[in-house]
C-alpha positions as CSV (number, residue, x, y, z in Angstrom):
1,X,122.1,142.3,77.1
2,X,121.1,142.8,80.6
3,X,122.4,146.1,81.6
4,X,122.3,148.4,78.2
5,X,123.1,151.4,80.4
6,X,125.8,150.5,81.5
7,X,127.8,149.2,78.4
8,X,126.6,152.3,76.5
9,X,127.7,154.1,79.4
10,X,131.3,152.3,79.7
11,X,131.3,152.8,75.4
12,X,130.9,156.5,76.0
13,X,133.7,156.4,78.3
14,X,136.0,154.8,76.6
15,X,135.4,156.9,73.3
16,X,136.1,160.3,74.9
17,X,139.1,159.1,77.2
18,X,140.5,157.7,74.3
19,X,140.8,154.2,75.4
20,X,139.3,152.4,72.4
21,X,140.9,150.0,70.3
22,X,143.3,152.1,68.1
23,X,143.2,151.5,64.2
24,X,145.9,149.1,63.2
25,X,148.0,148.5,60.5
26,X,147.8,145.1,58.8
27,X,151.6,144.9,59.1
28,X,152.2,143.6,55.4
29,X,153.7,146.6,54.4
30,X,154.8,150.2,56.2
31,X,156.2,153.0,54.6
32,X,158.3,155.8,56.4
33,X,156.3,159.0,54.4
34,X,156.7,161.6,56.8
35,X,153.6,164.2,57.4
36,X,150.8,163.6,55.3
37,X,151.0,167.2,54.1
38,X,153.8,166.1,52.1
39,X,152.3,163.2,50.5
40,X,150.3,163.0,47.0
41,X,146.7,162.5,47.4
42,X,144.9,159.5,46.9
43,X,142.6,160.9,44.1
44,X,146.4,161.5,41.8
45,X,147.1,157.7,43.0
46,X,144.0,156.4,41.3
47,X,143.9,158.5,38.3
48,X,147.3,157.2,37.6
49,X,146.3,153.8,38.2
50,X,143.1,154.1,36.0
51,X,145.3,155.4,33.3
52,X,147.1,152.5,33.2
53,X,144.2,150.3,33.0
54,X,143.5,149.2,36.5
55,X,139.7,149.3,38.0
56,X,139.9,150.7,41.5
57,X,137.7,149.6,44.2
58,X,138.6,151.1,47.1
59,X,141.8,152.8,48.5
60,X,143.0,153.8,52.1
61,X,145.6,154.3,54.2
62,X,147.4,151.3,56.1
63,X,150.9,151.9,57.9
64,X,151.7,154.7,56.4
65,X,151.5,153.5,52.8
66,X,148.5,154.0,50.3
67,X,146.6,150.3,50.4
68,X,144.5,149.8,47.0
69,X,141.9,146.7,46.2
70,X,141.3,146.6,42.4
71,X,141.6,144.9,39.5
72,X,145.0,145.2,37.5
73,X,145.1,145.5,33.5
74,X,146.0,141.7,33.3
75,X,142.4,141.2,35.1
76,X,144.2,140.2,38.9
77,X,142.0,141.1,41.6
78,X,144.7,142.0,44.1
79,X,145.5,144.4,47.4
80,X,148.4,147.1,46.4
81,X,150.6,149.0,48.5
82,X,151.8,152.4,47.2
83,X,154.4,154.9,48.8
84,X,152.4,157.9,49.6
85,X,155.3,160.6,48.5
86,X,156.2,158.8,45.2
87,X,153.2,156.7,44.6
88,X,155.8,154.1,43.9
89,X,154.6,150.7,43.7
90,X,155.8,148.9,47.0
91,X,154.1,145.4,47.1
92,X,150.7,143.5,44.8
93,X,149.0,140.7,46.1
94,X,146.3,138.1,45.0
95,X,144.5,136.3,47.5
96,X,147.5,136.4,50.1
97,X,150.1,135.3,47.3
98,X,152.8,137.8,46.5
99,X,152.9,138.8,43.1
100,X,155.4,141.6,43.3
101,X,157.7,143.3,45.7
102,X,159.7,146.6,45.0
103,X,163.7,145.6,46.6
């Protein structure tokens, strides 16, 4: 880069003012779950899934839902969404193919 000091200063200004790009949800699923203080923990969700035979690779919050990457008891590697209050399964995808969607 020709002007690294200018790039660094610009990045610092954007970070301080909050003008950097926001973290966006993927749009695959959204949950109207209320404030996070009323949510069950991701640890509780992961423990429940492991007890059901899942292997968890990663979990995070996406679109107000819990998003889990892992392997189902049937051996499918999936991306799954759960409601953070009820921990109810909402959507399960395998390589973009919908395996389950709550009605």
